[in-house]
C-alpha positions in Angstrom: 87.7 106.0 -96.0 84.5 107.3 -97.7 83.8 106.0 -101.2 82.1 108.3 -103.6 81.4 105.8 -106.4 77.9 105.3 -107.7 77.5 102.0 -105.8 78.4 103.7 -102.5 76.1 106.7 -102.9 72.5 107.1 -101.9 70.3 106.1 -105.0 68.5 109.5 -104.7 71.9 111.3 -105.0 72.8 109.2 -108.1 69.5 110.2 -109.6 70.1 113.8 -108.8 73.6 113.7 -110.4 72.1 112.1 -113.5 69.3 114.8 -113.7 71.9 117.6 -113.2 74.1 116.2 -116.0 71.1 115.8 -118.4 69.9 119.3 -117.5 73.3 120.7 -118.2 73.5 119.1 -121.6 69.9 119.9 -122.6 70.2 123.5 -121.6 73.3 123.9 -123.8 71.5 122.2 -126.7 68.5 124.4 -126.2 70.6 127.6 -126.2 71.8 126.6 -129.7 68.2 125.9 -130.8 67.0 129.3 -129.4 69.8 131.2 -131.1 69.1 129.6 -134.4 65.3 130.2 -134.0 65.8 133.8 -133.2 63.1 136.2 -132.1 62.0 136.0 -128.4 63.8 132.6 -128.2 67.1 134.5 -128.6 66.3 137.2 -125.9 69.6 137.9 -124.1 67.9 137.3 -120.6 66.5 134.0 -121.7 69.8 132.8 -123.1 71.7 134.0 -120.0 69.3 132.1 -117.7 69.7 128.9 -119.7 73.5 129.3 -119.6 73.5 129.9 -115.8 71.2 126.9 -115.4 73.6 124.7 -117.4 76.5 126.0 -115.2 74.8 125.5 -111.9 73.7 122.0 -112.9 77.3 121.1 -113.8 78.5 122.5 -110.5 75.8 120.7 -108.5 76.7 117.4 -110.1 80.4 118.0 -109.5 79.8 118.8 -105.9 77.9 115.6 -105.3 80.5 113.5 -107.3 83.2 115.0 -105.1 81.3 114.2 -101.9 81.5 117.8 -100.9 79.7 118.7 -97.7 78.3 121.8 -99.3 76.4 120.0 -102.0 73.1 120.7 -100.3 73.7 124.4 -100.5 74.6 124.2 -104.2 71.6 121.9 -104.8 69.3 124.4 -103.2 70.6 127.1 -105.6 70.4 124.7 -108.5 66.7 123.9 -107.8 65.8 127.6 -107.8 67.7 128.4 -111.0 66.2 125.3 -112.7 62.6 126.4 -111.8 63.2 129.8 -113.2 64.7 128.3 -116.4 61.7 126.0 -116.8 59.4 129.0 -116.4 61.3 131.0 -119.0 61.3 128.1 -121.5 57.6 127.4 -120.9 56.9 131.1 -121.8 58.3 130.4 -125.3 55.0 128.7 -126.3 54.1 125.3 -127.6 57.4 124.1 -128.9 58.7 120.5 -128.5 62.4 121.6 -128.0 61.4 124.1 -125.3 59.2 121.5 -123.6 62.2 119.1 -123.5 64.1 121.8 -121.6 61.1 122.5 -119.3 60.7 118.8 -118.4 64.4 118.2 -117.5 64.6 121.5 -115.6 61.6 120.5 -113.5 62.9 117.0 -112.9 66.3 118.5 -111.9 64.8 121.1 -109.6 62.7 118.5 -107.8 65.7 116.1 -107.2 68.0 119.0 -106.2 65.4 120.3 -103.8 65.3 116.8 -102.1 69.1 116.9 -101.9 69.0 120.4 -100.4 66.5 119.3 -97.8 68.6 116.2 -97.0 65.8 113.8 -97.9 65.8 111.1 -100.5 
């Protein structure tokens, strides 16, 4: 029987799960920040991208936690969405809240790309 607890998973996968869960939470928090800030921060396309990023990060983490064979496909999609979200957030200018989102999206994208490629 395969065990899918943290101690039985590859450490790189555990890191990726953590990154996905953090990215999910930070994207949701950043959506609230952007809606409060208004202006270009509240652009519907930007908000939609952050929402999709949060969703794909949660799905990616769930797939790895479940030990799903298709996690690499989901991680590949997650990496692409996270990169686009990081770019969109970076375009908001010099803003500490947006930079927090950029940083976690890049970290998540990098770890998901490694999972998609099957490397650690």
